[in-house]
N, C-alpha and C positions, 0 to 999 in steps of 0.2 A: 631493876633500875634504882630503887631506893638504896640498896646495898652498894651499888656502884658509886652513887653520889656520896654516901657516908665514907666509903673507902678513900675517895679522892679528898674529902675534907680532912680525914685523919692524916693522910700523907702531908697535906699542906700545913696542918697545925704542927705536926711533928717537925717539919722542916723549919717553920718559923721559930719554934721553941729551941731547936738545936742552934739556929743562927744566933739567937739572943744570948744563949749560954756561952757560945764561942766568943762573941763580942765582949761579953762581960769579963770572962776569964782572960781574954787577950788584951784588955784595956791597959794602956801604959807600957806595953812591950811590943816589940816587933812581932809580926805574925810569922810563925814558923811554917815550914812546908806542910806539916801535919794539920795545922789550923787552917791553912789555905785550902787544903783538900776537903776538910770538913765543911768550910764555908761554901765551896763549890757544890758539894753534895747536898747541902741544905737548900741552896738556891735552886738546884735542879729539882729537889723534892717539892719545893713551893711551886715552881713552874708546872711540874707534872700534875700536882693536885689541882691547881687552877685550871689547867687544860682539861683534865677529866671533868671537873665541875662544869666548865663551860659547855663541853660536849653533852653532858647529861641535861643541862638546861635547854639547849637547842633541840635535842631529840625529844624532850618532854613537851616543849612548845609545839613542835611539828606534830607529835602524836595527838595532843589535845585538839589542835586545829583540825586535824583529819577526822577525829572522832566526832567533833561537833557537827560535821556535815553528814553524819550517818543518820538514816531514818530509824524510827523505833523498831525493835525486834518484831518480826512478822509471825503471826499465828493464824491458823485456819479459822473460819467464821462458823459459829454454831447456827447462825441464821441461814447461811447457805447450805450447810449440811447438819441438820438437827441430829441429836443423839437422845433417843427415847429412854435410855437407861438413866439419864439424869433427871432427878425429881426436885420440885420446889419452884418457887417464884421469887424473883428479885425485884424489889422496889428501889428506885433511885431518882435523883434529881437531874434535870437537864435544862440548861438555858438555851433558848432558840428564838429565832425571829420569824414570826408568822406573817405571810403576805397581807393578811387581813387584820390581825390583832396587834401587829407591831412586836416589839420585844417582849418576851414572856418567859416565865419559868414553868416547868411542868414536873409533876410527880408521875413517873412512868413505871410500868411493870413489864417484866420480860420473863418468859418461861426459861428455867435453867436448861431445859432440853434444847432450846434454840427455836426462836420464832421472832417475827417482827415485833418490836416493843409497842406497847399501847399506852396512850396518854390516859391516866386516871383522873387527873385534875390539873388545870393550868390557870395561871393568873398573870396579869400584866406587871412588869417591873420597869423601874427606871435606873436602878443600880444592880450590881451583882446580887443574885439571889442569896439571901442568908436564911436557910430553911432546913428542916429535917423532914424525913419521911420514914415512919416507923410502923411496922406491922403490929397490930394489937391482938390480944388473945381472942377476940371475937371474929378475927379474920379481916377486919377493916384496916385501912391505913390512917394513921394520924399524920396529917400534914400541918406543920407549924412554921409560921414566918416570924423572924426575929428582927429587932433593931439592935445595932451595935453602936452605942454612944461613943463618940470620940474621946479617947483618953481613959476609957474604963475597960477593965478586963471582965466584962460581963455581957450577957445577951439578954435582952428583954423581949419576951414573947409578945407579938402584936395581935396575932389571931391564929386560930387552929380550926381545922375541919376534919371530921371523920369521913372517909371516902370508901364507898363500896367499889372495889376494883373491878368486880364483874359487871356491875350495872351502871356505875358512874354516879350513883345517888350520893348526896353529901349531907352532912349534918354539922351545924355550927357547934363549936365547943364553948361552953360558958366561960366568961372572963375569969371566974373563980378557979377554973380548972386549967387555965393556960399554963403551959410549961410542964404539966404532968405527963409522964410517959412520952416525952418528946425527944429524949436523948437515945440515939441508936445504941444497941447493945452488940458487943462482939460475940456474944454467945459463950458456950463452954470453951475452955482453953485446951482441954484434952478429950480424946475420944474414949469410948468404953474400954479400949485396950490399954489406956494410959499413955497414948501417943499424943504429942503436941507438935505444933508447927512452929518452927523457929526461923525467923528471917534475919539475915546478916548482909552486910555490904552496903555500898552507896556509890554515887557518881558513875552510873553505867555498869556497875558490878553488883549483881544481886544473887543471893542464894537462899533458898527456902528448903529446910530439911524437916523430915518427919522423924522425930526423936522419941524413942520409947524404951521400955525395959529391955528389949532385945537388940537395941542398937540404934543407929542413925542411917537414914537413906535420903539422898537428895531427890526432891520432887519438882524443883524449879530452879533453873540456873541460867544467868545471862552474864557474860564477861565481855569487857571492852566495848560496850555499847556507847552511844552518845552520852557524855557525862551529865547532860541535862536531863537524861531519862532515868527513871527509877520507879520502883514500886512504892507508892505513896502511903499505903495503908498496910497494917499488919494483916496477914492472911486470916480470913474468917471462915470457920467451918460451915458446911451445909448442915441442915438439921439431921441428915442421916449419916454424916461423916464420910461420905464417899467422894466428896470434892470440896474445894475451898475457893473463895472469891478474893481477888485483889484488884486494886485500882492503880493505874499507872499515870494518873493525871488527866486522862481522857477516856481510856477504855476500861471496861470491866472484863477481867480475865477469869475464866473458869479452868481450874486445874484439878484433874482427878488424882487420887492418891494410890491408884493401882500401880502395878509394876509391869511395864514402864508407865510413868506418869505422862499425861497429855494435857497441854495447855491450848485453849481455844478462846476466841473473842466472843463475848456475849453481846456487848453493845459498844458503840464507838463515841458516844456523846455524853458520858456521865460527868456531872459537875461535882466539885468537892463539897464536903460538909462544913458547917460553920464552926466546929469546935477545934479540931486539930487533926494532923495527919495520923495520929494514933487511934482516932475514932473514925470508923467508916462513914461515908456519906450515903450508905445504902443499907438495906434491911432485907433479910431472907426469911421466908416462911416455908414450912414443909408442904403447904397446899399447892396443888397444881390447878391454877385457874384456867378454865376453858376459854378458848378463843385467843390466848396469848401466844 
């Protein structure tokens, strides 16, 4: 469609240029039959180019309007059909409204193999939650809440807690340690074979390829989806490099890198992180927590 539009534009511009040249050369003298034919041809080219451009615009508007009514791409649920070959546990943030506690934010954990997610720690909120949840080397979660002062490109940590995801036990983090180890990490960018995940595309068109020394292979692809839909984070490797995690604005998607690759929904209510779309609002550990 882009090439069609460009072709029409070129035809129209060529016609206009030709018409101008003919008028300039013919100024002060009677138009000869040859000049009249060139003028007619130029006007025809202008009309043709304008017509093609108008058709392209109309078709593009209709296509965009149609695509905006499309639902997000559908994938099977790991909760409904667990896969025990997937290992690790994902921690993520979710905003929710509790019948008893009102609006709150929760740090939740979900087994990568697929199971109902579990609240590890929740707190009441009045605005959108600005927080991070990050696995620590000792196996606990660091949950940090931030303030975002108006007009400043900085986040100020308000409080942080270390949370035992298995037992729910919490420990306050000292004010002097606020902000430390609070930023989620994307982990290694390449697997042991030197393969990396590369995401391209936008506006309802997303492609993720596994690129390595032996070539490239597509492991995730969506075309002509709702233009408001897209993968909002770069793909993040699992600790064992057998699958990767992405976030589409609501859902966390688990995609294996075997051939053929398979994408499934891990959770449906994940909130974004406070930093940017290039940094995930989730964290992955290699541990399989029981009961998740």
